[in-house]
C-alpha positions in Angstrom: 98.0 102.2 116.6 96.7 105.6 117.8 96.6 108.2 115.1 94.8 111.2 116.6 96.5 111.7 119.9 100.1 112.1 121.2 101.5 108.9 122.7 104.7 108.5 124.8 107.1 105.8 123.7 109.4 104.8 126.6 112.6 102.6 126.5 110.6 99.5 127.2 108.3 100.1 124.3 108.9 98.2 121.1 108.7 101.4 119.0 111.2 103.4 121.1 114.2 104.1 118.9 116.8 101.7 120.3 119.8 103.6 119.0 119.1 106.7 121.2 121.3 105.7 124.1 124.3 105.3 121.7 123.7 108.8 120.3 122.7 110.6 123.5 124.5 108.6 126.2 123.3 109.5 129.6 121.1 112.2 128.1 119.0 109.7 126.2 115.4 110.8 126.4 113.2 109.0 128.8 110.3 109.2 126.3 109.8 110.0 122.6 106.4 111.5 121.7 104.5 110.4 118.6 101.4 111.4 116.7 100.3 109.3 113.7 101.1 105.9 112.5 103.9 104.6 114.8 104.2 101.4 112.7 106.2 103.6 110.3 109.1 103.4 112.8 109.6 99.8 111.7 110.6 100.9 108.1 114.1 101.6 106.8 114.4 105.3 106.3 116.4 107.9 104.5 116.9 111.3 106.2 117.0 114.6 104.2 119.2 117.5 105.3 120.2 120.7 103.5 121.8 124.0 104.5 119.6 127.1 104.4 121.2 128.2 101.1 121.4 125.7 98.3 123.0 126.3 94.9 120.5 126.4 92.0 121.8 123.3 90.2 121.6 121.3 93.4 118.0 122.4 93.9 117.0 120.9 90.6 118.9 117.6 91.3 117.4 117.4 94.8 113.9 117.8 93.4 114.5 114.9 91.0 116.0 112.7 93.7 113.1 113.5 96.1 110.6 112.6 93.4 112.4 109.3 93.0 112.2 108.7 96.8 108.5 109.3 96.5 108.0 107.2 93.4 109.9 104.3 94.9 107.8 104.7 98.1 110.9 105.1 100.3 110.2 106.2 103.9 111.8 109.6 104.5 112.5 111.3 107.8 113.6 114.9 108.6 113.1 118.1 110.5 112.1 119.8 107.2 113.1 123.2 108.4 115.4 124.7 105.8 113.7 126.0 102.5 115.0 123.1 100.5 113.9 120.6 103.1 110.4 122.1 103.1 110.2 121.9 99.4 111.1 118.2 99.6 108.4 117.6 102.2 105.8 119.2 99.9 106.8 116.8 97.1 106.8 113.8 99.4 103.3 114.6 100.8 101.9 114.4 97.2 102.9 110.7 97.1 101.9 107.6 98.9 105.1 106.7 100.8 105.5 107.2 104.6 107.1 110.3 106.0 108.3 111.0 109.5 108.5 114.7 110.6 110.6 115.6 113.6 109.9 119.2 114.7 112.4 121.1 116.8 109.8 121.5 119.6 107.2 119.5 121.4 104.4 118.1 119.3 101.9 118.4 122.2 99.6 121.3 121.4 101.2 121.8 118.0 98.9 123.0 115.2 98.6 120.3 112.6 98.1 121.6 109.0 95.2 120.1 106.9 97.8 118.5 104.6 99.4 116.8 107.6 96.0 115.7 109.0 95.1 114.1 105.7 98.4 112.2 105.6 97.9 111.0 109.2 94.4 109.8 108.3 96.0 107.9 105.4 98.4 106.2 107.9 101.5 107.5 106.1 102.6 110.3 108.4 104.2 110.3 111.8 105.2 113.3 113.9 107.9 112.5 116.3 109.7 114.5 119.0 111.6 113.9 122.2 110.9 117.3 123.6 108.6 117.8 126.6 105.4 119.7 126.4 106.8 123.0 127.7 109.3 123.3 124.8 106.9 124.7 122.3 109.2 127.2 120.6 111.9 126.0 118.1 115.4 127.1 118.9 118.9 126.5 117.4 119.8 124.3 120.3 116.6 122.2 120.0 117.2 121.9 116.3 120.7 120.4 117.0 119.3 117.7 119.3 116.4 117.1 117.0 118.9 116.4 114.3 120.5 113.8 116.5 117.1 112.1 116.9 116.7 112.0 113.1 120.2 110.7 112.6 119.6 107.9 115.1 116.4 106.7 113.4 117.6 107.1 109.8 119.1 104.1 108.1 120.9 106.5 105.6 121.3 110.3 105.6 121.0 112.2 102.4 122.6 115.7 102.4 121.6 117.8 99.5 124.2 120.5 100.4 126.1 121.5 103.5 127.8 124.9 103.3 131.5 125.0 104.3 131.8 125.7 108.0 128.0 125.4 108.6 126.3 123.5 111.3 125.0 121.1 108.7 128.6 120.3 107.7 129.5 119.7 111.3 126.4 117.4 111.6 127.8 115.4 108.7 131.2 115.1 110.3 129.7 113.9 113.6 127.4 111.4 111.8 130.3 110.0 109.8 132.3 109.6 113.0 129.5 107.5 114.4 129.5 105.3 111.3 126.2 106.5 109.9 126.0 106.0 106.0 125.8 109.5 104.3 125.2 110.3 100.7 125.1 113.5 98.7 124.8 114.5 95.1 127.9 114.4 92.8 128.5 118.1 92.2 131.4 120.6 92.6 129.4 122.4 95.3 129.6 119.2 97.4 133.3 118.4 96.8 134.1 119.1 100.4 131.5 116.6 101.6 132.8 114.0 99.2 136.3 114.7 100.5 135.1 113.9 104.0 134.0 110.5 102.9 130.3 111.1 102.1 129.1 108.8 99.3 127.5 110.0 96.1 124.2 109.2 94.4 122.5 110.4 91.2 118.7 110.9 91.0 118.3 108.2 88.4 120.0 105.3 90.3 118.1 105.4 93.6 116.6 102.0 93.0 120.0 100.4 92.5 121.4 102.2 95.5 118.5 101.4 97.8 119.0 97.7 97.0 122.8 97.7 97.4 122.9 99.8 100.6 121.2 97.0 102.6 123.7 94.5 101.3 126.5 96.8 102.6 124.8 97.4 105.9 123.5 93.9 106.6 
């Protein structure tokens, strides 16, 4: 384990995400770059996604659910770009569970915040990116392929909210088409997601869900 420098994980490496060729096809990255505890990649993970704008009642429910992820020490992965996603990351970093952050840019030469450095030192944070060193500025296009990386690695995807017609909604449609388990909060604002076939969860039943999902998957 190398915590303090970026390492390249190639297809013959045990930690290289084996699902990438299925998601990216011929464009599967020749290397994925990691900084932190790469052992975290062995864990079952839940991804967090949310549109830029999130209804107020869903914000409160998402806070509660994220706290339960934290308290049950469930490994969480995400790009943590939208305001709601960033709030979730802040909550998660106050706990003890592992977190995987996937920026929409190269992590080589990236400024690491003191909070992230502390979590890396505690072996519970991993920065992961499949972007080469020259791609140091996040763009919408990079964010879309980053989301594919997250979806590949995640065992389950939690979508707090996806606005109708948004890129997040399209991401959900694509992930469902690939057979990826998706869940959202039971709420009128998420009726369109539920109509697509996204499952539902409540903040207080994460333990029961987390136990049952592996029975369904395995």
